[in-house]
C-alpha positions as CSV (number, residue, x, y, z in Angstrom):
1,A,104.6,115.5,86.4
2,A,102.0,114.3,88.9
3,L,100.8,117.8,89.6
4,L,100.0,118.2,85.9
5,A,98.5,114.7,85.4
6,E,96.2,115.1,88.4
7,R,95.4,118.7,87.5
8,R,96.5,119.9,90.9
9,A,98.5,122.7,89.2
10,T,99.0,124.2,85.8
11,R,102.4,125.4,84.6
12,N,101.2,129.0,85.3
13,D,100.0,128.4,88.9
14,S,102.2,130.3,91.4
15,V,103.4,129.9,94.9
16,F,105.4,132.3,97.1
17,A,109.1,131.1,97.1
18,E,109.9,133.0,100.3
19,N,112.9,134.9,98.9
20,G,115.0,131.8,99.0
21,R,114.7,130.7,102.6
22,W,111.8,129.0,104.3
23,Q,111.3,127.2,107.6
24,V,108.9,124.4,107.7
25,G,108.5,121.9,110.6
26,G,111.6,123.1,112.3
27,R,113.7,122.6,109.1
28,T,115.1,125.3,106.9
29,I,114.7,124.8,103.1
30,T,116.9,127.1,100.9
31,D,117.1,127.9,97.2
32,V,120.3,128.8,95.3
33,S,118.4,131.6,93.5
34,A,116.1,133.7,95.7
35,M,112.6,134.0,94.2
36,Q,109.3,135.6,95.2
37,W,106.2,134.5,93.4
38,A,107.0,131.8,91.0
39,S,104.9,129.7,88.6
40,L,105.3,125.9,88.4
41,E,107.2,126.4,85.2
42,E,109.6,128.8,86.9
43,V,110.0,126.6,89.9
44,I,111.1,123.7,87.6
45,R,113.2,125.9,85.4
46,E,115.1,127.6,88.3
47,S,115.1,124.4,90.5
48,S,113.4,126.0,93.4
49,N,113.3,123.6,96.4
50,I,110.9,125.8,98.3
51,G,108.5,126.1,95.3
52,I,108.3,122.4,94.6
53,V,107.8,121.6,98.3
54,K,104.9,124.0,98.4
55,F,103.4,122.6,95.2
56,S,103.8,119.0,96.3
57,S,101.9,119.7,99.5
58,R,98.8,119.5,97.3
59,F,99.1,115.7,97.4
60,Q,98.3,113.2,100.1
61,N,101.2,110.9,101.1
62,G,99.6,107.9,99.4
63,E,99.3,109.8,96.1
64,L,102.9,110.9,96.1
65,Y,104.0,107.4,96.9
66,R,102.0,105.9,94.1
67,Y,103.5,108.2,91.5
68,L,107.0,107.5,92.7
69,R,106.4,103.8,92.5
70,D,104.7,104.0,89.1
71,F,107.8,105.8,87.7
72,G,109.7,102.7,88.9
73,F,111.4,103.9,92.1
74,G,111.8,101.6,95.0
75,T,111.6,98.4,92.9
76,P,114.0,96.6,90.5
77,T,113.5,97.3,86.8
78,G,113.8,93.6,86.0
79,V,116.7,94.1,83.6
80,E,118.5,90.9,82.7
81,Y,121.6,91.4,84.9
82,P,122.9,89.1,87.7
83,S,122.3,91.7,90.5
84,E,120.2,94.8,90.6
85,S,119.4,97.1,93.5
86,S,115.8,98.2,94.1
87,G,116.9,101.5,95.4
88,R,115.1,102.8,98.5
89,L,111.6,104.2,98.8
90,R,109.9,103.7,102.1
91,H,106.2,103.1,102.5
92,P,104.2,106.1,103.7
93,R,103.5,104.4,107.0
94,N,107.2,104.8,107.7
95,W,107.4,108.5,106.8
96,S,107.9,111.3,109.2
97,R,106.0,114.6,108.9
98,L,109.0,116.0,107.0
99,S,109.2,113.1,104.5
100,P,106.8,114.6,101.8
101,A,108.9,117.7,101.7
102,S,112.1,115.7,101.6
103,L,110.9,113.5,98.8
104,A,109.8,116.5,96.7
105,I,113.5,117.6,96.5
106,G,115.1,114.2,96.2
107,Y,115.9,113.3,99.8
108,E,114.8,110.1,101.7
109,I,115.0,108.2,98.4
110,A,117.8,106.3,96.7
111,V,117.7,105.5,93.0
112,T,119.9,103.7,90.6
113,P,121.1,105.3,87.3
114,L,119.0,102.7,85.4
115,Q,115.8,103.6,87.4
116,L,116.4,107.3,86.7
117,A,117.0,106.7,83.0
118,A,113.8,104.6,82.8
119,A,111.8,107.3,84.5
120,Y,113.0,109.9,82.0
121,A,112.3,107.5,79.2
122,A,108.7,107.2,80.4
123,L,108.3,111.0,79.7
124,A,109.9,110.6,76.3
125,N,107.6,107.7,75.5
126,G,104.5,109.7,76.0
127,G,104.0,108.6,79.6
128,I,104.6,104.9,79.3
129,L,107.2,103.1,81.4
130,M,109.2,100.7,79.3
131,E,111.0,97.5,80.4
132,P,114.8,98.2,80.0
133,Y,117.1,95.8,78.4
134,L,120.8,95.8,77.7
135,L,121.1,93.8,74.4
136,R,118.9,94.6,71.4
137,E,119.8,91.4,69.6
138,V,122.3,88.5,69.3
139,R,123.6,87.4,65.9
140,D,125.2,84.2,64.8
141,A,128.4,83.9,62.8
142,N,126.5,84.5,59.6
143,G,124.9,87.7,60.9
144,N,121.4,86.3,61.5
145,A,119.6,87.4,64.6
146,V,119.1,84.5,66.9
147,V,117.7,86.5,69.8
148,R,115.9,89.8,69.4
149,Q,114.5,92.0,72.1
150,E,111.4,94.0,71.3
151,P,110.3,97.0,73.3
152,R,107.8,96.0,76.0
153,P,105.7,98.6,77.8
154,L,105.1,98.0,81.6
155,R,102.5,100.5,82.4
156,R,101.2,104.0,81.7
157,V,102.5,106.4,84.3
158,L,101.0,109.7,82.9
159,P,98.5,110.7,80.3
160,E,100.2,111.5,77.0
161,W,99.3,115.2,77.2
162,A,100.9,115.5,80.7
163,A,104.1,113.7,79.5
164,G,104.3,116.2,76.6
165,E,103.8,119.2,78.8
166,M,106.4,117.9,81.3
167,T,108.8,117.5,78.4
168,E,108.3,121.1,77.4
169,L,109.0,122.2,80.9
170,L,112.2,120.2,81.0
171,A,113.3,121.6,77.7
172,S,112.9,125.1,79.1
173,V,115.3,124.1,82.0
174,V,118.0,123.5,79.3
175,S,117.1,126.4,77.0
176,E,116.5,129.1,79.7
177,G,117.2,127.6,83.1
178,T,119.7,126.0,85.4
179,A,120.8,123.3,82.8
180,S,121.9,125.7,80.0
181,R,125.3,124.0,79.8
182,A,123.6,120.9,78.6
183,A,122.2,122.6,75.5
184,V,123.4,121.6,72.0
185,D,123.1,123.4,68.7
186,N,121.3,121.0,66.5
187,F,118.4,119.7,68.5
188,A,116.3,120.5,71.6
189,V,117.4,118.8,74.9
190,A,115.0,118.2,77.8
191,G,116.6,117.7,81.3
192,K,116.8,118.7,84.9
193,T,119.7,119.8,87.1
194,G,120.0,117.9,90.4
195,T,122.2,117.1,93.3
196,S,123.0,113.8,95.0
197,R,124.4,112.8,98.3
198,R,125.9,109.6,99.7
199,T,124.8,107.9,102.9
200,G,127.1,106.3,105.5
201,P,126.8,103.0,107.3
202,D,124.4,104.5,109.8
203,G,122.0,105.6,107.0
204,R,122.7,109.3,107.5
205,Y,123.9,111.6,104.7
206,L,127.6,112.2,104.6
207,S,128.8,115.8,104.7
208,G,130.2,117.1,101.4
């Protein structure tokens, strides 16, 4: 999304996806589906780790961090609930040289389901991050609303055109790409396949 918004890439720009296996900084990055030259649209549609790492290298660390924070990662959403985790997103001063590549494919970051839902909602709302809430309204015994929550925008994360284009790319993931099992008959679905891993007490990823 940031690549589109900052015009660092168009959906048709291509990188070489190294036939599914690439060594960078002493680390091997792999893809489930081996690809050669792939456009940004194909990288997203086929979930190419190598492709998105190469595309994300067009950003400085501070720029990448700003977009992650703007989408709501690393900070509580402010939802009215007794306890909420902020997730984990380290400041660039604490990154290693491998951190930008790790973040591009979802490592070195921890997010809550609510943060992830809010980030997707920002795309659906034309690039505006909204404040999440759990109850729309509270009614008295006569059915009259005594408390009513109104949608409240927090900030613009993306230009509307970039959010629209990103939504089209995510729709192609479902209609033609790795998330085809999420498709339904009656309306278009936008989404993205992903993987997650748990961390142990020492902060390292657990095997399996």
